[in-house]
TORFI-597360 format. One record per residue (C-alpha): residue in three letters; chain; x, y, z. Coordinates in Angstrom, 3 decimals, always signed. Last residue first. Example, Ala and Ser with C-alpha at 12.3 -4.5 7.8 and 13.67 -1.06 7.14 Angstrom:
2
(r 'ser'; 'A'; (+13.670; -1.060; +7.140))
(r 'ala'; 'A'; (+12.300; -4.500; +7.800))
// end
This chain:
427
(r 'val'; 'A'; (+54.170; +82.943; +74.437))
(r 'arg'; 'A'; (+56.422; +85.652; +73.036))
(r 'thr'; 'A'; (+59.940; +86.002; +74.462))
(r 'ser'; 'A'; (+61.930; +89.213; +74.828))
(r 'ser'; 'A'; (+65.559; +88.993; +76.018))
(r 'asp'; 'A'; (+66.858; +88.476; +72.479))
(r 'ile'; 'A'; (+70.494; +87.425; +72.014))
(r 'arg'; 'A'; (+70.373; +85.548; +75.314))
(r 'asn'; 'A'; (+67.890; +83.178; +73.698))
(r 'his'; 'A'; (+70.659; +81.493; +71.727))
(r 'asn'; 'A'; (+72.623; +80.763; +74.922))
(r 'glu'; 'A'; (+69.520; +79.257; +76.517))
(r 'leu'; 'A'; (+68.870; +77.137; +73.422))
(r 'asp'; 'A'; (+72.427; +75.797; +73.451))
(r 'met'; 'A'; (+72.099; +75.173; +77.211))
(r 'phe'; 'A'; (+68.932; +73.107; +76.705))
(r 'lys'; 'A'; (+70.427; +71.172; +73.804))
(r 'ser'; 'A'; (+73.428; +70.236; +75.954))
(r 'leu'; 'A'; (+71.250; +69.201; +78.891))
(r 'arg'; 'A'; (+69.098; +66.962; +76.682))
(r 'asn'; 'A'; (+72.202; +65.511; +75.055))
(r 'arg'; 'A'; (+73.567; +64.667; +78.499))
(r 'asp'; 'A'; (+70.492; +62.580; +79.310))
(r 'leu'; 'A'; (+70.215; +62.869; +83.074))
(r 'asn'; 'A'; (+69.970; +59.697; +85.124))
(r 'gln'; 'A'; (+72.888; +60.139; +87.516))
(r 'pro'; 'A'; (+72.349; +63.905; +87.800))
(r 'leu'; 'A'; (+68.660; +63.376; +88.684))
(r 'leu'; 'A'; (+66.265; +64.950; +86.153))
(r 'ala'; 'A'; (+64.951; +61.611; +84.855))
(r 'lys'; 'A'; (+63.749; +60.880; +88.403))
(r 'ile'; 'A'; (+61.412; +63.889; +88.130))
(r 'glu'; 'A'; (+59.848; +62.626; +84.900))
(r 'glu'; 'A'; (+59.426; +59.179; +86.442))
(r 'arg'; 'A'; (+57.759; +60.616; +89.542))
(r 'ser'; 'A'; (+55.249; +62.439; +87.373))
(r 'thr'; 'A'; (+54.394; +66.077; +86.610))
(r 'ala'; 'A'; (+57.743; +67.603; +85.698))
(r 'gln'; 'A'; (+57.253; +71.215; +84.576))
(r 'pro'; 'A'; (+58.443; +72.769; +87.839))
(r 'leu'; 'A'; (+61.593; +70.579; +87.646))
(r 'glu'; 'A'; (+62.576; +71.670; +84.126))
(r 'thr'; 'A'; (+63.743; +75.250; +84.641))
(r 'phe'; 'A'; (+65.334; +74.887; +88.078))
(r 'leu'; 'A'; (+66.961; +71.656; +86.933))
(r 'phe'; 'A'; (+68.430; +73.146; +83.738))
(r 'arg'; 'A'; (+69.821; +76.183; +85.535))
(r 'leu'; 'A'; (+71.072; +73.827; +88.249))
(r 'tyr'; 'A'; (+72.859; +71.612; +85.719))
(r 'ala'; 'A'; (+74.497; +74.471; +83.826))
(r 'tyr'; 'A'; (+75.648; +76.099; +87.065))
(r 'pro'; 'A'; (+77.009; +72.874; +88.567))
(r 'glu'; 'A'; (+79.013; +71.616; +85.555))
(r 'leu'; 'A'; (+78.124; +67.923; +85.381))
(r 'gly'; 'A'; (+80.707; +65.141; +85.637))
(r 'asn'; 'A'; (+78.703; +62.738; +87.785))
(r 'glu'; 'A'; (+80.549; +63.580; +90.997))
(r 'lys'; 'A'; (+79.927; +67.271; +90.262))
(r 'ala'; 'A'; (+76.171; +66.714; +89.961))
(r 'thr'; 'A'; (+76.187; +64.719; +93.196))
(r 'glu'; 'A'; (+78.032; +67.586; +94.905))
(r 'ile'; 'A'; (+75.527; +70.172; +93.660))
(r 'ile'; 'A'; (+72.386; +68.203; +94.536))
(r 'ser'; 'A'; (+73.500; +67.143; +98.007))
(r 'tyr'; 'A'; (+74.881; +70.624; +98.777))
(r 'leu'; 'A'; (+71.476; +72.056; +97.877))
(r 'thr'; 'A'; (+69.556; +69.771; +100.228))
(r 'ala'; 'A'; (+72.010; +70.079; +103.134))
(r 'thr'; 'A'; (+71.963; +73.886; +102.881))
(r 'ala'; 'A'; (+68.172; +73.931; +102.810))
(r 'his'; 'A'; (+68.039; +71.771; +105.952))
(r 'ala'; 'A'; (+70.468; +74.145; +107.671))
(r 'gly'; 'A'; (+68.386; +77.151; +106.624))
(r 'arg'; 'A'; (+65.255; +75.559; +108.059))
(r 'pro'; 'A'; (+67.162; +74.874; +111.275))
(r 'ser'; 'A'; (+67.927; +78.596; +111.452))
(r 'ala'; 'A'; (+70.665; +81.170; +110.762))
(r 'ala'; 'A'; (+73.168; +78.594; +109.559))
(r 'phe'; 'A'; (+76.723; +79.334; +110.673))
(r 'leu'; 'A'; (+80.166; +80.595; +109.629))
(r 'trp'; 'A'; (+79.242; +81.744; +106.063))
(r 'asn'; 'A'; (+82.881; +81.883; +104.996))
(r 'lys'; 'A'; (+84.729; +79.271; +107.052))
(r 'arg'; 'A'; (+81.623; +77.078; +106.879))
(r 'gly'; 'A'; (+81.858; +77.095; +103.086))
(r 'leu'; 'A'; (+85.267; +75.419; +103.171))
(r 'ala'; 'A'; (+84.117; +72.764; +105.653))
(r 'ile'; 'A'; (+80.974; +72.210; +103.582))
(r 'pro'; 'A'; (+83.060; +71.911; +100.409))
(r 'arg'; 'A'; (+85.214; +69.261; +102.180))
(r 'ile'; 'A'; (+82.343; +66.810; +102.752))
(r 'ala'; 'A'; (+82.719; +65.160; +99.359))
(r 'asn'; 'A'; (+86.474; +64.790; +99.811))
(r 'glu'; 'A'; (+85.831; +63.177; +103.192))
(r 'val'; 'A'; (+83.401; +60.769; +101.561))
(r 'leu'; 'A'; (+85.942; +59.725; +98.934))
(r 'asn'; 'A'; (+88.631; +59.571; +101.622))
(r 'asn'; 'A'; (+86.997; +56.671; +103.477))
(r 'asp'; 'A'; (+90.053; +54.439; +103.424))
(r 'ile'; 'A'; (+91.393; +51.163; +102.044))
(r 'his'; 'A'; (+88.676; +51.169; +99.418))
(r 'leu'; 'A'; (+86.303; +48.344; +98.516))
(r 'arg'; 'A'; (+85.698; +47.124; +94.973))
(r 'gly'; 'A'; (+88.361; +44.430; +95.316))
(r 'asp'; 'A'; (+86.312; +42.687; +97.973))
(r 'glu'; 'A'; (+87.356; +40.846; +101.134))
(r 'leu'; 'A'; (+90.661; +42.658; +101.738))
(r 'tyr'; 'A'; (+88.730; +45.833; +102.597))
(r 'val'; 'A'; (+87.502; +44.008; +105.722))
(r 'asn'; 'A'; (+90.935; +44.177; +107.375))
(r 'leu'; 'A'; (+90.459; +47.570; +109.045))
(r 'glu'; 'A'; (+87.104; +46.421; +110.456))
(r 'lys'; 'A'; (+88.736; +43.511; +112.315))
(r 'trp'; 'A'; (+91.545; +45.746; +113.576))
(r 'leu'; 'A'; (+89.323; +48.539; +114.862))
(r 'asn'; 'A'; (+90.238; +48.124; +118.539))
(r 'leu'; 'A'; (+93.829; +47.462; +117.457))
(r 'thr'; 'A'; (+94.104; +50.790; +115.641))
(r 'tyr'; 'A'; (+92.530; +52.953; +118.342))
(r 'ser'; 'A'; (+94.659; +51.233; +121.018))
(r 'ile'; 'A'; (+97.879; +51.907; +119.089))
(r 'ala'; 'A'; (+96.968; +55.561; +118.547))
(r 'lys'; 'A'; (+95.911; +55.967; +122.184))
(r 'gly'; 'A'; (+99.192; +54.499; +123.412))
(r 'leu'; 'A'; (+101.149; +56.758; +121.078))
(r 'leu'; 'A'; (+99.351; +59.845; +122.320))
(r 'ser'; 'A'; (+99.931; +58.712; +125.919))
(r 'lys'; 'A'; (+97.049; +57.367; +127.990))
(r 'pro'; 'A'; (+97.927; +53.698; +127.396))
(r 'pro'; 'A'; (+101.562; +54.072; +128.500))
(r 'thr'; 'A'; (+103.520; +51.962; +125.952))
(r 'thr'; 'A'; (+105.416; +48.760; +126.865))
(r 'arg'; 'A'; (+102.712; +46.162; +126.224))
(r 'glu'; 'A'; (+101.278; +48.123; +123.283))
(r 'lys'; 'A'; (+104.610; +47.861; +121.450))
(r 'lys'; 'A'; (+104.284; +44.072; +121.034))
(r 'glu'; 'A'; (+100.641; +44.278; +120.024))
(r 'leu'; 'A'; (+101.460; +46.970; +117.468))
(r 'phe'; 'A'; (+104.268; +44.948; +115.831))
(r 'ser'; 'A'; (+102.120; +41.792; +115.691))
(r 'lys'; 'A'; (+99.354; +43.825; +114.043))
(r 'phe'; 'A'; (+101.758; +45.217; +111.432))
(r 'glu'; 'A'; (+103.092; +41.746; +110.599))
(r 'val'; 'A'; (+99.588; +40.396; +110.035))
(r 'leu'; 'A'; (+98.795; +43.500; +107.974))
(r 'leu'; 'A'; (+101.842; +42.898; +105.784))
(r 'pro'; 'A'; (+100.782; +39.278; +105.254))
(r 'arg'; 'A'; (+97.345; +40.501; +104.025))
(r 'ala'; 'A'; (+98.642; +43.370; +101.869))
(r 'glu'; 'A'; (+100.815; +41.447; +99.398))
(r 'leu'; 'A'; (+99.185; +38.219; +98.199))
(r 'asn'; 'A'; (+95.692; +38.916; +99.517))
(r 'arg'; 'A'; (+95.788; +42.482; +98.273))
(r 'thr'; 'A'; (+96.984; +41.456; +94.833))
(r 'glu'; 'A'; (+94.253; +38.831; +94.456))
(r 'phe'; 'A'; (+91.503; +41.291; +95.411))
(r 'arg'; 'A'; (+92.986; +43.911; +93.083))
(r 'ala'; 'A'; (+92.823; +41.401; +90.238))
(r 'glu'; 'A'; (+89.140; +40.695; +90.934))
(r 'pro'; 'A'; (+88.310; +44.402; +91.316))
(r 'thr'; 'A'; (+89.971; +45.027; +87.933))
(r 'leu'; 'A'; (+93.424; +46.551; +88.033))
(r 'asn'; 'A'; (+94.064; +49.942; +86.468))
(r 'gln'; 'A'; (+97.830; +49.325; +86.595))
(r 'glu'; 'A'; (+98.377; +52.743; +88.152))
(r 'asp'; 'A'; (+95.514; +52.167; +90.583))
(r 'ala'; 'A'; (+96.939; +48.793; +91.650))
(r 'arg'; 'A'; (+100.349; +50.417; +92.100))
(r 'arg'; 'A'; (+98.830; +53.077; +94.345))
(r 'glu'; 'A'; (+96.908; +50.487; +96.364))
(r 'ile'; 'A'; (+100.075; +48.486; +97.084))
(r 'glu'; 'A'; (+101.839; +51.738; +97.987))
(r 'tyr'; 'A'; (+99.027; +52.475; +100.425))
(r 'leu'; 'A'; (+99.797; +49.305; +102.369))
(r 'ser'; 'A'; (+103.515; +50.181; +102.354))
(r 'gly'; 'A'; (+102.718; +53.633; +103.721))
(r 'ile'; 'A'; (+100.718; +52.053; +106.540))
(r 'tyr'; 'A'; (+103.713; +49.935; +107.550))
(r 'glu'; 'A'; (+105.980; +52.982; +107.291))
(r 'leu'; 'A'; (+103.543; +54.992; +109.407))
(r 'ala'; 'A'; (+103.774; +52.356; +112.141))
(r 'glu'; 'A'; (+107.573; +52.607; +112.040))
(r 'gln'; 'A'; (+107.288; +56.385; +112.431))
(r 'ala'; 'A'; (+104.976; +55.958; +115.421))
(r 'val'; 'A'; (+107.413; +53.545; +117.057))
(r 'gly'; 'A'; (+110.439; +55.829; +116.895))
(r 'ser'; 'A'; (+109.909; +59.428; +115.708))
(r 'lys'; 'A'; (+111.857; +61.088; +118.490))
(r 'lys'; 'A'; (+111.058; +64.499; +119.943))
(r 'ala'; 'A'; (+107.350; +63.699; +119.756))
(r 'gly'; 'A'; (+104.387; +65.982; +119.034))
(r 'lys'; 'A'; (+104.411; +65.816; +115.250))
(r 'val'; 'A'; (+105.240; +62.114; +115.233))
(r 'val'; 'A'; (+102.346; +61.349; +117.586))
(r 'asp'; 'A'; (+99.901; +63.368; +115.479))
(r 'val'; 'A'; (+101.069; +61.446; +112.394))
(r 'phe'; 'A'; (+100.318; +58.226; +114.296))
(r 'lys'; 'A'; (+96.678; +59.169; +114.827))
(r 'arg'; 'A'; (+96.436; +60.522; +111.292))
(r 'arg'; 'A'; (+97.425; +57.127; +109.844))
(r 'val'; 'A'; (+94.625; +55.401; +111.690))
(r 'his'; 'A'; (+92.131; +57.884; +110.266))
(r 'ala'; 'A'; (+93.487; +57.230; +106.767))
(r 'met'; 'A'; (+93.090; +53.472; +107.328))
(r 'cys'; 'A'; (+89.291; +53.843; +107.453))
(r 'ala'; 'A'; (+87.083; +51.144; +108.958))
(r 'leu'; 'A'; (+84.800; +48.486; +107.511))
(r 'his'; 'A'; (+81.304; +47.516; +108.669))
(r 'ile'; 'A'; (+79.328; +44.770; +106.978))
(r 'ile'; 'A'; (+75.615; +45.609; +107.086))
(r 'ser'; 'A'; (+72.530; +43.361; +106.735))
(r 'asp'; 'A'; (+73.233; +41.416; +109.916))
(r 'arg'; 'A'; (+73.308; +44.615; +111.965))
(r 'lys'; 'A'; (+76.440; +45.008; +114.096))
(r 'gly'; 'A'; (+77.755; +47.734; +111.797))
(r 'ile'; 'A'; (+75.053; +50.102; +113.075))
(r 'leu'; 'A'; (+76.618; +49.909; +116.554))
(r 'lys'; 'A'; (+80.070; +50.513; +115.098))
(r 'tyr'; 'A'; (+78.787; +53.656; +113.385))
(r 'gly'; 'A'; (+77.709; +55.318; +116.622))
(r 'ile'; 'A'; (+81.028; +54.320; +118.232))
(r 'tyr'; 'A'; (+83.020; +56.661; +115.981))
(r 'gly'; 'A'; (+85.935; +54.698; +114.474))
(r 'asp'; 'A'; (+85.801; +56.198; +110.975))
(r 'thr'; 'A'; (+83.340; +54.988; +108.379))
(r 'gln'; 'A'; (+82.802; +52.408; +105.624))
(r 'leu'; 'A'; (+79.465; +50.578; +105.355))
(r 'tyr'; 'A'; (+79.301; +47.495; +103.140))
(r 'gly'; 'A'; (+75.913; +46.154; +102.060))
(r 'arg'; 'A'; (+72.209; +46.323; +102.874))
(r 'tyr'; 'A'; (+70.529; +49.690; +103.368))
(r 'asn'; 'A'; (+66.849; +50.231; +104.130))
(r 'lys'; 'A'; (+67.287; +51.662; +107.647))
(r 'leu'; 'A'; (+70.460; +53.456; +106.634))
(r 'leu'; 'A'; (+69.391; +57.053; +107.266))
(r 'glu'; 'A'; (+67.478; +56.166; +110.424))
(r 'lys'; 'A'; (+70.246; +54.070; +111.999))
(r 'pro'; 'A'; (+72.808; +56.619; +110.835))
(r 'val'; 'A'; (+70.901; +59.227; +112.893))
(r 'ser'; 'A'; (+69.966; +57.065; +115.904))
(r 'ser'; 'A'; (+73.687; +56.581; +116.598))
(r 'gly'; 'A'; (+73.765; +60.024; +118.164))
(r 'arg'; 'A'; (+75.435; +63.080; +116.647))
(r 'ser'; 'A'; (+72.325; +65.184; +117.169))
(r 'pro'; 'A'; (+70.982; +68.467; +115.785))
(r 'tyr'; 'A'; (+70.517; +66.751; +112.421))
(r 'tyr'; 'A'; (+71.176; +68.000; +108.892))
(r 'arg'; 'A'; (+71.380; +65.563; +106.004))
(r 'phe'; 'A'; (+73.849; +65.461; +103.141))
(r 'val'; 'A'; (+73.621; +63.054; +100.230))
(r 'ile'; 'A'; (+76.217; +62.127; +97.628))
(r 'thr'; 'A'; (+75.360; +59.748; +94.800))
(r 'pro'; 'A'; (+77.798; +57.901; +92.583))
(r 'his'; 'A'; (+77.207; +57.040; +88.915))
(r 'asn'; 'A'; (+79.745; +54.302; +88.158))
(r 'pro'; 'A'; (+79.735; +53.081; +91.771))
(r 'asp'; 'A'; (+75.897; +52.946; +91.687))
(r 'gly'; 'A'; (+74.715; +54.143; +95.087))
(r 'gly'; 'A'; (+77.130; +55.460; +97.684))
(r 'arg'; 'A'; (+78.323; +58.567; +99.466))
(r 'cys'; 'A'; (+76.685; +59.647; +102.711))
(r 'ala'; 'A'; (+77.324; +62.868; +104.640))
(r 'trp'; 'A'; (+75.860; +63.896; +107.994))
(r 'phe'; 'A'; (+75.759; +67.623; +108.719))
(r 'tyr'; 'A'; (+75.879; +68.153; +112.436))
(r 'ser'; 'A'; (+74.752; +70.406; +115.291))
(r 'leu'; 'A'; (+76.974; +72.175; +117.776))
(r 'thr'; 'A'; (+75.580; +74.147; +120.701))
(r 'thr'; 'A'; (+76.744; +77.786; +120.666))
(r 'asn'; 'A'; (+73.318; +79.159; +119.693))
(r 'thr'; 'A'; (+71.765; +77.595; +122.783))
(r 'arg'; 'A'; (+69.258; +74.785; +122.365))
(r 'gly'; 'A'; (+65.563; +74.339; +123.246))
(r 'pro'; 'A'; (+64.326; +75.244; +119.771))
(r 'glu'; 'A'; (+67.190; +75.861; +117.337))
(r 'asn'; 'A'; (+67.532; +79.588; +116.741))
(r 'leu'; 'A'; (+71.082; +79.480; +115.378))
(r 'val'; 'A'; (+72.855; +76.525; +113.799))
(r 'gln'; 'A'; (+76.584; +75.939; +114.202))
(r 'val'; 'A'; (+77.896; +73.087; +112.078))
(r 'pro'; 'A'; (+79.860; +69.948; +112.922))
(r 'thr'; 'A'; (+80.955; +67.373; +110.324))
(r 'glu'; 'A'; (+79.743; +63.812; +109.778))
(r 'asp'; 'A'; (+80.962; +60.785; +107.853))
(r 'met'; 'A'; (+79.555; +57.896; +105.825))
(r 'gly'; 'A'; (+80.691; +55.634; +103.015))
(r 'leu'; 'A'; (+78.346; +53.209; +101.265))
(r 'ile'; 'A'; (+79.141; +50.157; +99.179))
(r 'pro'; 'A'; (+76.769; +47.681; +97.483))
(r 'gly'; 'A'; (+74.575; +50.271; +95.757))
(r 'glu'; 'A'; (+70.826; +50.931; +95.996))
(r 'thr'; 'A'; (+70.898; +52.625; +99.415))
(r 'ile'; 'A'; (+72.302; +55.905; +98.128))
(r 'lys'; 'A'; (+69.737; +56.083; +95.316))
(r 'glu'; 'A'; (+66.906; +56.388; +97.846))
(r 'leu'; 'A'; (+68.731; +59.317; +99.438))
(r 'leu'; 'A'; (+69.031; +60.895; +95.995))
(r 'leu'; 'A'; (+65.265; +60.576; +95.556))
(r 'asn'; 'A'; (+64.789; +62.475; +98.811))
(r 'ala'; 'A'; (+67.160; +65.220; +97.644))
(r 'ile'; 'A'; (+65.236; +65.586; +94.376))
(r 'ile'; 'A'; (+61.907; +65.815; +96.254))
(r 'glu'; 'A'; (+63.452; +68.483; +98.464))
(r 'cys'; 'A'; (+64.149; +70.596; +95.386))
(r 'ala'; 'A'; (+61.152; +72.937; +95.755))
(r 'ser'; 'A'; (+62.080; +73.577; +99.391))
(r 'ala'; 'A'; (+65.680; +74.269; +98.410))
(r 'val'; 'A'; (+64.525; +76.804; +95.814))
(r 'gln'; 'A'; (+62.323; +78.564; +98.369))
(r 'leu'; 'A'; (+65.090; +78.687; +100.987))
(r 'val'; 'A'; (+67.631; +80.036; +98.493))
(r 'trp'; 'A'; (+65.197; +82.680; +97.224))
(r 'lys'; 'A'; (+64.418; +83.842; +100.762))
(r 'cys'; 'A'; (+68.123; +84.171; +101.534))
(r 'leu'; 'A'; (+68.644; +86.267; +98.410))
(r 'thr'; 'A'; (+65.730; +88.517; +99.378))
(r 'gly'; 'A'; (+67.084; +88.966; +102.906))
(r 'arg'; 'A'; (+70.535; +89.773; +101.533))
(r 'gly'; 'A'; (+69.072; +92.591; +99.512))
(r 'ile'; 'A'; (+69.081; +92.717; +95.733))
(r 'asn'; 'A'; (+69.996; +96.230; +94.597))
(r 'val'; 'A'; (+71.120; +96.115; +90.974))
(r 'gly'; 'A'; (+73.803; +98.375; +89.446))
(r 'leu'; 'A'; (+76.395; +95.693; +88.775))
(r 'arg'; 'A'; (+78.364; +96.924; +91.793))
(r 'arg'; 'A'; (+75.206; +96.383; +93.855))
(r 'phe'; 'A'; (+75.015; +92.802; +92.600))
(r 'gln'; 'A'; (+78.545; +92.195; +93.866))
(r 'gln'; 'A'; (+77.736; +93.659; +97.279))
(r 'glu'; 'A'; (+74.665; +91.430; +97.657))
(r 'gln'; 'A'; (+76.828; +88.486; +96.617))
(r 'arg'; 'A'; (+79.127; +89.346; +99.489))
(r 'tyr'; 'A'; (+76.189; +89.356; +101.923))
(r 'leu'; 'A'; (+75.028; +86.041; +100.467))
(r 'pro'; 'A'; (+78.212; +84.223; +101.375))
(r 'leu'; 'A'; (+80.540; +83.037; +98.582))
(r 'ala'; 'A'; (+81.643; +79.433; +99.216))
(r 'asp'; 'A'; (+82.176; +78.748; +95.477))
(r 'ala'; 'A'; (+80.007; +75.619; +95.162))
(r 'tyr'; 'A'; (+77.454; +76.430; +97.870))
(r 'lys'; 'A'; (+77.082; +80.201; +97.815))
(r 'ala'; 'A'; (+78.106; +81.043; +94.244))
(r 'val'; 'A'; (+76.307; +77.961; +92.921))
(r 'val'; 'A'; (+73.072; +78.945; +94.688))
(r 'val'; 'A'; (+73.166; +82.577; +93.540))
(r 'his'; 'A'; (+73.973; +81.725; +89.900))
(r 'ala'; 'A'; (+71.343; +78.984; +89.775))
(r 'leu'; 'A'; (+68.746; +81.461; +91.042))
(r 'leu'; 'A'; (+69.784; +83.979; +88.389))
(r 'gly'; 'A'; (+69.576; +81.356; +85.627))
(r 'ala'; 'A'; (+66.215; +80.009; +86.778))
(r 'ser'; 'A'; (+64.873; +83.559; +86.596))
(r 'ala'; 'A'; (+64.256; +85.704; +89.669))
(r 'ile'; 'A'; (+61.078; +87.824; +89.725))
(r 'gly'; 'A'; (+59.004; +85.147; +91.459))
(r 'lys'; 'A'; (+55.375; +84.453; +90.554))
(r 'pro'; 'A'; (+55.862; +80.816; +91.577))
(r 'ile'; 'A'; (+59.480; +80.094; +92.606))
(r 'ile'; 'A'; (+60.463; +77.061; +90.502))
(r 'gln'; 'A'; (+58.587; +78.650; +87.626))
(r 'val'; 'A'; (+55.625; +77.599; +85.499))
(r 'pro'; 'A'; (+55.294; +79.496; +82.221))
(r 'leu'; 'A'; (+52.548; +82.138; +82.445))
(r 'pro'; 'A'; (+49.289; +81.061; +80.864))
(r 'ala'; 'A'; (+48.472; +82.078; +77.271))
(r 'ile'; 'A'; (+45.622; +84.546; +77.022))
(r 'lys'; 'A'; (+41.950; +84.117; +76.073))
(r 'val'; 'A'; (+39.009; +86.467; +75.962))
(r 'ala'; 'A'; (+35.540; +85.382; +74.721))
(r 'gly'; 'A'; (+35.611; +82.151; +76.705))
(r 'glu'; 'A'; (+32.441; +82.955; +78.661))
(r 'pro'; 'A'; (+31.073; +86.454; +78.009))
(r 'asp'; 'A'; (+31.098; +88.446; +81.263))
(r 'glu'; 'A'; (+28.762; +91.284; +80.144))
(r 'ile'; 'A'; (+28.198; +91.337; +76.381))
(r 'gly'; 'A'; (+29.458; +94.587; +74.824))
(r 'glu'; 'A'; (+31.851; +92.874; +72.429))
(r 'cys'; 'A'; (+30.834; +89.246; +71.961))
(r 'gly'; 'A'; (+31.179; +89.251; +68.161))
(r 'pro'; 'A'; (+34.696; +90.631; +68.303))
(r 'cys'; 'A'; (+35.895; +87.520; +70.196))
(r 'ala'; 'A'; (+39.087; +88.302; +72.082))
(r 'tyr'; 'A'; (+42.710; +87.137; +71.952))
(r 'lys'; 'A'; (+45.572; +88.135; +74.254))
(r 'leu'; 'A'; (+49.267; +87.611; +73.423))
(r 'arg'; 'A'; (+51.624; +86.930; +76.293))
(r 'ile'; 'A'; (+54.933; +88.826; +76.125))
(r 'gln'; 'A'; (+57.641; +87.495; +78.428))
(r 'arg'; 'A'; (+60.330; +90.071; +79.190))
(r 'leu'; 'A'; (+63.624; +88.839; +80.618))
(r 'val'; 'A'; (+65.430; +91.722; +82.301))
(r 'arg'; 'A'; (+69.211; +91.809; +82.216))
(r 'met'; 'A'; (+72.119; +91.801; +84.666))
(r 'gln'; 'A'; (+75.641; +91.584; +83.310))
(r 'ala'; 'A'; (+78.665; +89.697; +84.568))
(r 'pro'; 'A'; (+82.043; +91.011; +83.484))
(r 'ile'; 'A'; (+83.444; +89.931; +80.099))
(r 'val'; 'A'; (+86.936; +88.561; +80.654))
(r 'asp'; 'A'; (+90.055; +88.641; +78.507))
(r 'met'; 'A'; (+92.893; +86.198; +77.859))
(r 'arg'; 'A'; (+95.566; +87.294; +75.425))
(r 'glu'; 'A'; (+96.423; +86.072; +71.933))
(r 'ser'; 'A'; (+99.076; +86.927; +69.369))
(r 'ser'; 'A'; (+98.877; +86.881; +65.566))
(r 'glu'; 'A'; (+101.471; +87.338; +62.860))
(r 'gln'; 'A'; (+100.722; +88.386; +59.298))
(r 'gly'; 'A'; (+101.825; +87.838; +55.716))
(r 'ile'; 'A'; (+103.689; +89.385; +52.803))
(r 'lys'; 'A'; (+102.104; +92.846; +52.673))
(r 'val'; 'A'; (+104.036; +95.158; +50.374))
(r 'leu'; 'A'; (+106.579; +97.803; +51.378))
(r 'ser'; 'A'; (+106.949; +100.846; +49.140))
(r 'glu'; 'A'; (+110.436; +101.290; +47.596))
(r 'gly'; 'A'; (+112.898; +103.810; +49.129))
(r 'cys'; 'A'; (+115.976; +101.662; +48.597))
(r 'cys'; 'A'; (+117.301; +100.842; +52.112))
(r 'lys'; 'A'; (+114.807; +102.627; +54.359))
(r 'cys'; 'A'; (+111.929; +100.736; +52.687))
(r 'ile'; 'A'; (+108.750; +102.816; +52.945))
(r 'lys'; 'A'; (+105.689; +101.466; +54.807))
(r 'glu'; 'A'; (+106.752; +103.354; +57.953))
(r 'glu'; 'A'; (+105.417; +106.653; +56.625))
(r 'asp'; 'A'; (+102.050; +105.008; +55.843))
(r 'cys'; 'A'; (+101.459; +104.084; +59.535))
(r 'ile'; 'A'; (+101.740; +100.504; +60.765))
(r 'lys'; 'A'; (+98.652; +98.343; +61.125))
(r 'met'; 'A'; (+97.065; +96.244; +63.878))
// end
């Protein structure tokens, strides 16, 4: 920015001012989204010597169309990634996306967007299945479920609740998150999902999980956060804090041990020693306190139910002492399931079982990508471009978020950004 010539005169002596430097200031700006058309030009070649010959073999050749995740579709990998991330990572329903596209001057109906999402999810089912295999490879697995309303389920009313089941496990350094949709909340679901799993299983106190925990190959541990919530509910509804507040103080002390261990960045071995020195005697004291109060507390009261819930899970609540890699609660799974709860407030229900399966597939891919430090849009754009070209199981496995070569993703995005300068491509 410059000042006018009249102001470049010194008011004191009348001399002309000379430039002695500059000052800069910065403000944030945004470039609104833009829609563009990608034109692929395929060159055709013909043999001049065969001109006039009817149906000459091999006289005309043209490069094949690049394979796409939606064959013969008009949506690019980038547009599909944008739609999927907006819906499942940003909780933006398709009808709102339809409105946004209209403001950009493009009419893409909600039905078209829905069709794209279903087709992409179908193409990515092989990725979701490989993620489920990854889940069972690690020593620790957390599991939880959340209700969802699904319309047009055969033999069920539209108000009947179905469930998304969430699993988090695999390599602790490269975690995997998998969602599966089932109409049922029965114990047959975790039994099916975990049929090949051997290791620790951490859940809440739902009876369906306890039955799975009786298998010789699985060691079941419970979640202290669920115990804490039971006593928090008592405190909220009681005139006097009393017993419930004392219980929360015990639990708070157990969490303080974990907080200090996190601050000190303790190894699993050191955490194991710390827990046995500090947490184990505290748990013994806590159990004695609960057993004493149970004798004088009405069992059907909120406090009585909280005490009973805790004591019934006491063995499972102590399992985390066995291994320093284990967590005191199942919050990692609950954090993974939170995007579904947020999305459900916006899109309210799934329109069909097929839509629910698609939602579970795409949430699995996005949340696993996030857990492995990948930006969802960049990863999905890469996946939707590369997956159709993968011809072997090994090539497909290399596309999983846990296995992905970060340099490969970086080079891909650099090339994509370069290609935005010219929307015409010759093949």
